[in-house]
C-alpha positions as CSV (number, residue, x, y, z in Angstrom):
1,X,-0.2,-0.4,0.1
2,X,1.0,3.5,-0.7
3,X,0.5,6.4,0.6
4,X,1.4,10.4,-0.2
5,X,1.2,12.8,2.7
6,X,2.5,16.2,3.4
7,X,4.5,16.3,6.6
8,X,4.1,19.5,8.6
9,X,7.7,20.7,10.5
10,X,6.8,20.2,13.9
11,X,8.8,23.2,15.2
12,X,8.5,26.0,12.8
13,X,4.6,25.9,11.6
14,X,5.6,28.7,8.6
15,X,8.1,25.9,7.4
16,X,7.0,23.9,3.9
17,X,5.5,20.6,4.7
18,X,7.4,18.3,3.2
19,X,6.0,15.6,0.6
20,X,6.1,12.0,2.2
21,X,6.1,8.8,0.9
22,X,5.4,6.2,3.2
23,X,5.0,2.2,1.2
24,X,3.6,-0.7,3.2
25,X,4.8,-4.3,1.7
26,X,4.7,-7.9,3.6
27,X,8.3,-7.4,4.5
28,X,8.9,-4.1,5.1
29,X,7.5,-0.1,5.7
30,X,9.6,2.2,3.4
31,X,9.7,6.3,4.0
32,X,10.7,8.4,1.3
33,X,10.7,12.3,1.3
34,X,10.9,14.6,-1.8
35,X,14.4,15.3,-2.3
36,X,15.6,13.0,0.5
37,X,17.6,9.4,-1.3
38,X,20.2,7.2,-0.7
39,X,22.8,6.3,-3.0
40,X,20.9,4.0,-5.8
41,X,17.6,6.6,-5.5
42,X,15.9,4.3,-2.9
43,X,14.2,4.9,0.0
44,X,16.5,6.9,3.2
45,X,13.9,4.8,5.9
46,X,13.2,1.1,5.9
47,X,11.8,-0.2,9.3
48,X,11.8,-4.4,8.8
49,X,11.0,-7.4,11.3
50,X,14.2,-9.3,12.0
51,X,13.0,-12.5,14.2
52,X,10.1,-10.8,15.5
53,X,11.9,-7.3,16.5
54,X,10.9,-4.5,14.6
55,X,14.2,-2.7,13.1
56,X,15.0,0.8,11.7
57,X,17.2,1.3,8.8
58,X,18.5,4.7,8.3
59,X,20.6,5.9,5.0
60,X,21.3,9.3,6.5
61,X,24.0,10.1,4.0
62,X,23.4,10.4,0.1
63,X,27.0,9.2,-0.4
64,X,27.2,5.8,1.5
65,X,25.9,2.4,-0.2
66,X,25.5,1.2,3.5
67,X,22.7,2.2,6.0
68,X,24.4,5.2,9.0
69,X,21.9,3.6,11.1
70,X,20.5,0.3,12.7
71,X,18.1,0.5,15.2
72,X,17.1,-2.6,16.9
73,X,13.6,-1.8,19.1
74,X,14.6,-5.0,21.4
75,X,14.3,-2.6,24.3
76,X,11.1,-0.8,23.6
77,X,9.5,-3.6,24.0
78,X,7.0,-3.5,27.0
79,X,7.9,-6.4,28.4
80,X,10.7,-4.4,29.7
81,X,8.6,-2.3,31.7
82,X,8.8,-2.6,35.3
83,X,5.4,-2.7,37.0
84,X,4.9,-0.1,39.7
85,X,1.8,-1.6,41.0
86,X,0.7,-5.2,41.1
87,X,-2.1,-6.2,38.8
88,X,-5.8,-5.1,39.3
89,X,-7.5,-8.0,41.5
90,X,-4.5,-9.2,42.5
91,X,-2.7,-9.5,46.3
92,X,-0.8,-6.6,47.7
C-alpha cells in the first residue's frame, strides 16, 4: 500500500510541509521524502521485522551505499517495563 502525505514542520509552522511517501509491503515499511534518497535513489528509512523485533534502518548520507544507522527496538518492548503496582485484582 502506498500513501502520500504532507509532513508539517513540528517546530516551525511557517515552514513548507515535506512531501512524504509511506509504502507498506509484506516484509517492510519504507519512508521517502521528496528531495532525499540514498545512493541508489531509493528510500532513506526502512522498517523491517528481524526475528520478531522491529528494526529501523536509516541512510543518513546520500553518498553511503550502506545504511548509517540500524536501530533495534528490542529494548522498547513493553515486557521490559517494570510494574510500579501489582495487577488489578491481585493481592497486595
